[in-house]
N, C-alpha and C positions, 0 to 999 in steps of 0.2 A: 183384779182380773179384767179390767177394762182396757188397758193399754200397756205397751212395752215401756218400762221405766228407763232402762239404760242398756247400752251395748258397749262392751269394752274388750280387752282390759284398758287399752289406751283410748282417751277421749277423741272421738271422731264425729264432729257435729253433722257431717253429711250422712251419717248412719242413724241419726236420731229421727225416727219416723213416727208419725201418728197414723196408726193403721187400725182398722176395725178388728176387733178380737175374733170375729167369726172366721177370719182368714187362718187363724191358728187353732181353732177349736179341735180339729182332728189331731193336731200335734199334741195338744195338752190333755187329751183324754187318756190319762194313764195314771195308775196308782203306784208305779215303780219307776225306777230310772229307765229312760228310753234312749236308745242310740239310733240314729238314722241319717239318711242323706237326701238332699234335694238337688235335682238336676238344674233347676232354675229357681234360685232363692230370691225371694222378694227383698230380703235385707241386703243382699249383695247385688241388687239390680240385675238379676237374671243369671248370675254366676253360680256354678255348682258349689254346694256347701255341705259340710258335715255338721251334725248337731247332737247335743245331749239335752234331754229334758228331765228335770228332777222335781217331783212334787214337794211343796213345803207344807208340812202338817203341824197343826196345833190341836192337841187333844183328839188325835185321830181324824181331824177334819182338814181337808185340803183347803188352804187359804191362798195359795199362789204357786207359782212355778219358777224355778231357776232355769233359764234357757241359755245355753252356750253354743255358739256356732263359729265356724271359721271358713273362710273363702279358700276352697281347694286350689284354685288357680294361683292365689298369692302364696300358698304354702309350697306349691310346686316350683314357683318362681324363686322363692327363697332357698329351697333345696338345691335348685340348679346353680344359684349363685354360690352357695356354700360348696357345692361339688366342684365348681370352677376354681374356687380358691384352693380347695384341697388338691385338685389335679395340678394346678400351677405350682403349688408348694412341693408336690411330689416330683414334678419335672425338674424344678430347681435343685431339690435334694439329689435326684438322680444325676443331674449334670455335675454337681459337686463331687459325687461319688466317682463318676467316670473320670473327672479331672484328677482326683486323688489316685485312683487306680492307674491312670496313665503315667503319673509321676512315679508311683511305686514300680510299675513295670519297666520304665526307663532306667530307674536306679538298679533294679534287679538284673536287667539285661546287661548293664554296664559292669556290675559286679561279677556276673557269670563269665563275661568275656575276659575280664582280668584274671579270674580263677583259671579259665582254660589256658590262657597264656602262661600263667605260673606253673600249671601242671605240665605243659609241654616243655618248659625250661627246667623242670625238676625241682621247682620251688613250691609245689602244691601243698606239701606238709606244713610249711611255714606261712601260708597265705592267711591273712585275717581280713574278713570283709567288714566294710563300714556298717553293713546291716547285721547287727549282733545276732539276731535270731537265725540268720542264715548260716552262721559258722558251724554249728553241729552237723547240719546237712552236708556242707562242703567237706568237712573232715571225713564223714562217712564215705562220700563219693570218692575222695582222694584215696582212702584206704582200699576201697574196692578196686579202684583203677590200678593202684600199685600191685595189688594181688593178681589182677587179671593180666597185667603186663608181665609179671614174674612167671605166671603159669604159661603165658604165651611163649615166653623165651624157652621155658622147659619143654613145651610141646615141640617147638622147632628143633631143639637139640635132641629130643627123643626120636623124632622122625629121622634126623641125620644119623643118630646112633644105630637105629634099626636098619637103615639102608646101606651104610658104608662100614659099620663096625666089623662085620664078618669078612667083607671083601678086603679090608686092610689086613686083618689078622692072617688070612690064608697065605699071601705072599711072604709075610714076615716069618711064618713058620718054615716056609721053604728056605728062605735066606738063612735062618738060624741053623737049619739042618746042614746046609752046605758049609757054613762057618765051622761047625763042629767037625765036619768031615775033613776040611782043609787043615784045621788046627791040629789034627792027629797025624798029619803026614810028616815024616821025618825031614823031608826037604824044606819044610816051612817051620821047623822047630823054633827058629829065632823070632818068628812072628807070633808065637803062641800067646804072649801077653796082649797083643793087639786084638787077636781073635777073641780072647776072653773078655776084653773090654767091650767089643762090639756085641757079643752075646749078652753081656750084662745090660747094655743099653736097650737091646731088643726086648729083653725080659721086662725091663722097666716100661718100655712103650706098650708091651702087651698087657701089663697090669693097668696102665692108664686106659687102654681100650676096654678092659674088663669092667672098670668103673664106668666108663662111658656108656657101655651097653646096659648098665643098671638104670640109665635114664630112658631106655627104650619104652615107648608108649605101649607096645604090645607084649611086654615082658609078662610071663605067666605069674599069676598071683593065686595063692591057695588060702582063701579066707576061711577062718574057723572061729567059733566062739571060744574065747579063752580069757584068762585073767592076766592083765598086764603085769601085775605084781609077780606072777610066776615066771614070766620071761626075764624080769629084772633079777629075780633071785637066782635063776639059772646062770645068768651072765656075771653075777657078782664076783666069782673068783677071777675071771678074765679081766674085769674092770679094775679090781684091786691090784692085780699084777701090773697093769699099765700104770696105775697111780704110784705104785712102789718104785717104778723106774724113775719117776720125777719127784720122789720123796713127798708125795701128796696123799691125802686121805679121801675116801669115799664115804659120805654120810647119807644113809637112806632113811627117808621118812615116808613110809608107805601106809596109806590108809586102806580100809576094806573097799574093794571095787566090785561092781557087777561085771559079768562077762560081756565082752564086746567082740565084734567081728574084726579079726586082725590076721594079717599074713605074718606069721612068726619070723620067717627068714628076713623079711624087709624091716620089721620092727627091730630085730637084733642089729641089723646094719645101721639103722637110724640111731639107736642108743649108743652103739660103739663109736660112730663118727662124732656125735655131739660130745660124748664124754671125753674122747681123745682130744678134741679141740679145746675143751674146758681145762683139761689137765695141763696141756701144753701152754695155756695162757696163764695158769695159776702159778705163782712163785712157790719155791720149795717150802714145804711145811704148811701149805694152804689146804683148803678143803673144798671139794666139789660136792654139792648137795643135790640128791635126786629125790623128788617129792611126787607123790601121786595122791589124788583125792577126787571125790565125785561131788558135783553141785549142779542142780537144775538140769538133770538128765544129760549131763556132760561129764566126761572123764578127762581130767587134766594130768599132764605129765610135764614136770618142770626140771630144768637143769640150771643150777646157779653156781657160778665159779667165783673166785676171789681174785681174778686177774686184773689186768690193767684197763679192761674195758675196750669198747670199740668206738672209734671216732664217729660222731653223729653223721658226718657227711658220707661215711662208708656203710652205714646200716642199710640204706636203701639198695645197695649193690649186693648185699648178702644173698646167696642163692643163685647169683648169676654164674653160669658155667664158665670155668677157667679164671674166675676172679679170686685172688688169694692175697693175703698179706704175709704169708709164710715164705721164707727164702727157698725152701725145697718143696713147697706145696704145688699141687696140680690145679686146685680150684674146683674140684668135682664133689668133694665131701658134702658140703651143705646143699649143693644143687641136687644131689641124690636124696638128701633128707627132705627137701621141699617136695620132690617127686613122690616119695613114699607117703608123706602126709597128704598130698593131693589125692593119691589113689585110694586113700582111706577116707576120703571126703572130710578131712579134718582141716585145721588151720594151725599155723605156727607163727608166733609173734616173738619179737626180740626187745628186751629192755637192757640198756647198758649205761653205766655211769663211769666216767674216767676215774681210774685208780680204785674203783670199788667193785668192779666185776660186771659180768654179763649174765642175764637170765633168759633162757629159751623156754617158752611155754607152748606146749602142743595140746590141742583140744580135739577130742574125739566125741562124736555124738552117739549116745546109746541107741 
């Protein structure tokens, strides 16, 4: 109790002091552990210090004290040095991250530019990015872009149909009437076959205009909640009659469906157009399968034929007005189908394999 024995934990001879115990009497007058601070510590030559005093007891008698203190200025200095090292390390790490992100951004920008060029040139479907993780996103973007482009073409044709369809039909009706009138004149009896041919061609042109008007954006739709299977059942005799002409069969696989909002007239036209296309593509003796089912709040309608399939390079053009592979086709049937599906807020996809057939899948949201 007469002098300080040691100061540590590291030996520092400059801190070994011989001091009078009375300088520390107030500090050591405690029966329990004591925490405190000194603004001007003798042990640290006037520097501020934090200390702990713990009495040493033998048989309940205090025989000495353990005294621990530390220089607050030195602690703060070490903390500041540690903070500097941490800040420097963080800045280096941040710089590395920035460099890596810059490299990734440059690669991403390059891939997106290549994808945009491929999309403009019609090769977006086959584009493969060197950044593997980017491919699913690019495929989705390409699908949406193709769908928007197709709908945009349909909107343009629809606006044209609404604006010029009736105007073209009216003079054609007048011309047809005069041809019939002239064809019945005895003086023109020798030209009656020519008049009949012209009337036939006018009727054919009129039927094309009728289909063309089906693309009109403002065509009236009568939406009602109904069962898609009921519409197919009602059309079955007509579909089977068409199939019989080509010596084909209609196979129906209809599952129970919830009622959805449909325009019956448009859906009938949709089914008839796709079934006739499938029958014409299916060789004699083949089968066209119509399937309906419900999954994840969506109703699916599929048409699968056993025809020769559609070349891959032509699939993207399906639904383009006046595009057809048939010798006597007009190229409005599938365009009308895409318009019907669009106005029902649905989607239509096509899968085709050479010599194995084509499958159209139409999706309606419940």
